[in-house]
Structures are given as structure tokens and as C-alpha cells.
N, C-alpha and C positions, 0 to 999 in steps of 0.2 A: 702307333705314336710316332715310331719313327719315321716314316714314310709321310706323314703330315707335316712333321718338322722340318724335313728336307725341301717340301714343296714350298713352304711359305720362305723358306730360306732364298729359294731360287727365286720365288715371285718380289721379294724386298730387294734382293740383290740385282734384280731386273730393273726394277722402279728407280731404286738410286742410281744406277749407271745413266739410264736415260735422264734424269733429273739433272747429273752433273754435268752430262753433255748438251743440256739445255744451256745450264748457268754458261758453259764455256762458250756457246756460240754467240749469247748475248754480250758477253764480256768483248770477245773479238769484234763484235759488232761495233759496240763504244769506245773501245781503246782505239790511244793513240800514241806515237813514241811519245815521251814526257819532254823531250828537248828535239830541235833540228837547228842546223847551222844556219846562219844567214846567208850563207852561199848557197844552200839549198834553194834558196829564194831570188838567186842572182845579186846579192852583194858583193861585190869583189873589188879587190885592191885596183886592178886595172880598169874599170869602169869610171866614168864622168860622177861629179857629186850629185847632178841631177838624176841620173839613173839607179844610183845605190838609194836616194832619198825615197824614191818611189818604189823600189823592191823591197826597202826594210819596212815601210809602213803595211806593204804586204803581207809579209812575213808576222808583223805584230795582229792583223786583222786576222789571220789564221790562228794565231797563238791563243787571242782573247776568249775564242770559243771554249777552250780545253785547258786553259789554265796551265798553259805549255812555257816553257822556256826556250829561248834562243840565243844559241852559243856563237860567241863572237871570235871565231879562230884566231890564233895568232897568226902574225905576217910579218916580213921585212918592210913592206911598203903598206903604210897606213891606208885605212878605208877612205877616200874621200867621199864628204856627205854635207847635205845643206840641212838647216834649220826647218822646223814647222812639223819635226816627228811627234806625235801623239802615242804615248806608251800606254796602251788601254788597258782596262781592267783585267786583273788575273795574271799577267805577263811580266816574266822574269827575263831581263838582258843580261847576259853572263859572258864574263871576259876571265882570262886565265891569269891578270896579274894582282898582286897585291898593291898597295900604295907603293908608290916609288920616290923616296923622298928625295932622290938626287935626279930622278929620271932613269928611265931606260936610255940604251944608244946602240944604235946601228953602226957597226964597226966600220961601215966604209962612208957614212955621210952623217950629219949632225941634227941625226932624227932618231926619233922613240920608234922602239919595234915592240910586238904583242899584239894584244886586243887594242888597238889605237883607232880611234874617229880623228881624221883630220877634216878640221871646220873653218870656214873662212865667210858663213851668211852672214851679214851684218843688220839684217832687217828682223830675223824671227828667232825666237830661243830654240835652241836645238832640239831641245825634249821636254815636252809638256806631260806630267804623269799623273793618271788616274789611281782609283783605288785599287788596293792589293796587288800591288807592282814593287818590283826590285830591279836594282841596278847594281851591278856588282862586277869588279875585277877588270875594269876598264878605265883607258886612260883617253882624255879630250885635248886634242892638240890643235892650238891656232897658230901655224906655221907663219903667219904673215905678220903676227902682233909686231909690233915697235919694240926694241931692245934698248935704244940709245937716247932718242930724241921725245921728251914727252910732247911736244905738239904734235907726233905723231901717232901718239895711241890710237888703237883703235877701240871704239866703245863698242863691245860685241854685246848683242842681248845676252840675258841668262845662259848659260850652258845647260841647266835643269832647272823646270819652272813647274811648279803646282798648277794644275787645273785652276783656271779661272771661270768656269763655266758648269762645274759639277762638284760636290764634296768629295775630297781625297782621304779615305780614312785607309790607315795601315799603308806607307810606303818605307821601302827599307833601300837606303844607299850606303854602300859599304864598298871599301877596298877601291877606292877611286881617285885617281890623280889628273889634275888639270894644270895645263902648261899655256902660258899666256893668257887666259881668259880674262874677262872685265869683272863679271860676275857670276861666281861659280854655282850657288843655290838660293833659288829665289822661291821661298816659302811664305812671301807674303800673299795670303790669300784674300779672295773677295770676302768681305763680311758676309755677304750673301750665302757664299758657299764655305764655310771655313772647315779646315783640313783638322785630322784628328791623327793620334800615334805616329807621330813621323820620326822614324831612327835613323839617323846619320852617324855612321862612325867608320874609323879608319880612313878618312879621307885629305889628301895634300893638295895644296896649290898654292898661288900668290897672285890674287885678283887684282888688277890694275884700277879697280875703282877702290879698293880698300874692303870689299865687300866678301866675304867669303859664304857665311851662311845668314839669311835673313828670314826670320820667321815671324808671322801676325795673323792673328785669329787662328790659333791652332788650338784647341779643345782638347784636354785629356793628354796630358804626358809627352810632351815632345822631347827627345833624347838627342844631344851631341856626345858623342864620345870618340875620343883618340884623335883629334882633328889637329891639323898641323899647317899653320900658314907661312911661307919663307920665300924669300926671292931666288934662294939656290938651288932651287928645285929641278933645274936643267943641268945642271953642274956635269954629269955623264954625257950630256950631249954637246959640250963645251958651247953651250949658249948662257950669256948672263945680262941679267938686267945692270943698265948704270945706274951710278947714285944718282943722277938727275932723275932717271925713272923713277927708283925709289923715292926720293924727295917728293915728286907729283903726287906720289901713292898717299904719303902723310898729308898732302897739302888737301888732299880730298875730304878731310875731316870728318870721315865715315869709321865704322866699327868692323871689326873682322866678323865678329860674332853680333845679331842683334835679336832681341826677343822680346815681344808684346802681346797683349791680348790672349794669353795663354794661361792655363792652370798647370802649378806642378811641374813646370820645367826642370829636366834633369842635365847637368853641364859636367861633365867628368872629363879630365886630362884633355885640356885645348891649350894650344899654343897660337901663340903670333909673333911675328918678327917684322915689324919695319910698316906698320900701318898706324893711323892717326889714334884710333881707338884699339884695346882690347875685346870688350864687350858691353855693349847697351842693355840693360835691364829696364824695360819699358814700364811707365806707370801703370799699365794694366796686367803687370804679371808677376807670379812669384815662384819661388821653388830653391833649387838647392845646387851652389857649384863647389867642385872640390877638385884639388891637384891639377891647377894650372899655372901658365908660365907667361906674362905678357912683356915681351922684350922688346925696347927700344920703340916706344908708344909715346903718345904725348897724354893720354889719360887710359888708365888701365882699365878701371872700372866705373862706370857712370851709372848709377840706380836711381830710378825715380819710383814714386808712389802715387796712388789716387786715393788711397782710403787707408785708414787704420786696422781695418779687420782683417784683412789678409795679403795685403800688399807688401809681405815681408821676404827676404831672402837670408838665405843661411850661406854664408862664403867661408872655407877653409882650405889650408893647406897649399898656398899660391906663393909667387912671386911676381914682383912687378918693376919692371926696370923702365921708371918713366923719365925720358930725356930727349925725346925728338923734339924738333922745331928750334926756333930762335927767339920765342917770346917767353920768359920763364912764368909770366903770369899764368900762361896758359897751360904749364905742365903739373898736371896733378895724378897722383896713383890713383886716387880713389875720389869719385864726387857722387855725393846724397843729397836728394834733393825731393821736394813733395811732401809726401806721408807715409806711414807705415815704419817697420822696425827692419835693421839689419844688424845680423849679426856676423861678425868677424872673428875668425881665429886662425891664429898661425899663418898670417899673411906678411910676409915682409916687403920692405920697399928699399930699393937702394937704385945709384944711376953711376954712370961712366960714361966714357967716350966710347964711342964704336964709328970705325972709318966707313961702313957700308952706306953712312946717311948721314945728314947735318943733324946736329944735335947739340945740346948746352951740356951735358954730361952731370944734369943735376935738376930736380924739382924743385918747386916753389914750394910743397909741404907733404905731408903725408896723407890727408885729407882734407876735402873742402866741403861743408856744409852749407847748403844753400835753400830759401825758400822762406816762407811766411807762417806756413802752416806746423803743427807740432809733429816731429819724427823722433824715434827713438835708434840709436846705435850703440850696441855694445861691442867691445874691442880687447880681445884676451889673448895673450902672449903673442905679440908682433913686434917684429923689430923694424926703427924708423929710422932712414937716416939719407945722407946726400940731399935733403932739403935746405933751402935758404931761409926760411922763415925761422924766427926764434922759437916758435911752437910749431910742432908736427900737425896742429888742427886749425885749421882757418874757418871760423865760425861766422856765418854771415845770415844766421836764421836764428832770432831771439827765443823761439818756442821750442827749439831743438833740446834733445838731453843725450848726453854722451857718455859714456863711462869707459874708461880703458883700465886694464888691469894686468898686472906680470908683462908690460911692454918694455921696451928700449928704445930712448929717443937718441938722436943722432950723435949725442956725445956718450953714448953708450951707458946713460944713466936710467936706473928704474922709473918707469913713468906710469904712475897711478893716477889718476884724475877722474873727478866727476865733473862735467859742464852743463850749467843748466840746472833746471829744479822738476 
């Protein structure tokens, strides 16, 4: 019995060893490094933009097959590059930087350092993203953007754009910084190719169109988290936008954040300073927004709605400083129109002067209601002040119903009211 057991053990051991070796060979044949440097493909700080563009696309073409990541090595001389890059499916483009709210700084010149692409393509978006892609830890620098004279602002194409020729499912953008961009992130998809599950978080910039993130035709939960729009984002580089430039951005009458044709959007901890609008919630959207600050805007929130079934937004925990511009009748912390319901809680509005831009230091009202279809609004626990109207609500919709509970008006008086039937 002992001899038989020993023979069986040897046979089984030999078989197991052979099987493992076979698996190892197969694994070695199929495996690649999970990441490679873009420098391995000839993307170098000393190259011209055309060469780097060609080589970065070659790197992406390699990575798409394996689902690999491409590392953007830090450098004291940014990588010159043109637009037209396609970030194909499965590829991650990874740098070393977190979002840099005041910029990085080369100690010898007024330029950023780290994982930086230097862009000056005025014809094509810098990079178009497809499904299952990621861009993280990178700075995008438009070194030739105008800082002083509004008539010389360069209207660059979007830095990051969703694919217009295929569905983009599952895109992650995080820890990104934009300097001198015109439009940062354009996810206005073609209705024939809607996008889904777009996650944008921890991104900073100041777009000279006033549009930082715009998203349209996105099904299934887009998310904007921890994003910050501010013209002082190049302070450490000793680069500043003039007051005239900032005023020109406000005059664009655009919104830093814009959402439409989407279900269950999530907006958490977003900030903008010195844009016409904070956020536009389109007629074909619904979702939740919390923990926000819209500072020195003309309109903080503009919410629309196309039906009474599910065109509803729940909005809470925020502050709006609506003061920008020169026409008091245009300045409203909140505008609501169309149909649907809006629930607002713990959202305060106040105004004051700020020397960074032209402003009136006050708003027309707290909220303006527009339209001629039934809509409903509930307002709870909100402080409303620095408006010039006699009442905090300007109601230009006879079919609207508004209820305010435990709020305080500009005179710090308790304000409980039902408007409409």
C-alpha cells in the first residue's frame, strides 16, 4: 500500500507541476506591463507639438488592446502637443498631480511643472474620450491665452470632449487642472450616441467661455464632485486675468456647470467664482445637488422642467452671492421655470461688493418664478438678504405654488408663506 501511495503521489505531483508550468507560459504570452511611460513612445518635452501628437496617439493605440495606462512623467518643461487626440477604449492617461488650485510653478519662469501638456491648437479639441477611459493627475496649459485684453481672448476648442461618433460609457476625469482654457469639459453628446456614467471630480480651472463642465444626453447618473472654478488659479505662476477679462467672461451669459437630458444627476461640492451663472439644470434633467457655493454670479441656479412626473431637483446646503453685472433686474440667486418640483433647503443668498469684477453688490430678489404651467417649489430654512425687491420671491407664473417655511428675509424677519393654490 505504501509503494502504491508513493507512486500516485509522484504521478500527481508531476502532473500538477506540468500544469502550472503550462499556465505560466500562457500567462507570460498574454501579459503586458500594466503601464508604460509616454516617453517610451517618443512623447518628449523637447519635441515639437506635431511629433508629440503623433507619438501620443501611437501610445494610445498600443494601450487600447490591453486596457493599459500611460504615465505622463513630470517635467520642468511641459510637453508641447496639438489637439485631435482620441483616447480610445480601455486606456488611462495618468499624471502625478492633484488639482492645483493656485497652479504649480517653475522656480525660474512663469510656467507650470509636473505632468503638463502645453496646448495651442485652435482648431481641434485636445482629446476626445471613448468608453472605459480615465484621465487623472494632469495639467492642461494654454500658454498663449490672453490675460489682459478681452478682444484678444482665444476661443480654443474644448480641452476634453466626449466622442461624437460612438457611445462613451464609463469615463473618469479626476485631479485635473486647466490654465487658460476656453471650454474645459464638453460632454454634450450627439443624441444618436448618448454617454453614460460620467464621473468628473476634483477638477480646477477658469474657462474664458464661462463653461467648465457641460453635459447633455447622458443617461444613467452623471456625477460632478469637488470641482472649483476660479480666475486666480495661476497665482503661483505669477499669471493673472485682468478685471476686464473677468468681466468679459461674465458677459458670455453662460453657466459654469450645465446639465440636460439626463437622469438622476449628482452634483456635490461645486464652486464657481465670476461666471454669469453657477449651474443650469435643463428642462430634461432631474437629480440632487448639495454643498455648493456660487460666488459673484449673475444667476446662481436656473432650473427648468418639461413635465410634472420626474423633472424634479432636490437642492440643499449652499450659498449664492449673486451680484455680478450692471443691470439689477438680471441678478437673481435662483430662477425656476417650466414644470416639475424644486425642493430647496438651507440655501442662503447674500451679496456684497468684490473688486475682482464689475458688480452691483446686491440682487433683485431671492428667487424668480417664470412660465405659465404648473410648477411647485418648497423652500425650507433659507436665509435671504441683500435683495432690493420688497419681497424675496418675484412670481411671474400664475400657476406656480411656492411654500417657504422657517426662512428669514432681508430684514431678518421670520418668513413663512404660501403663494398660489
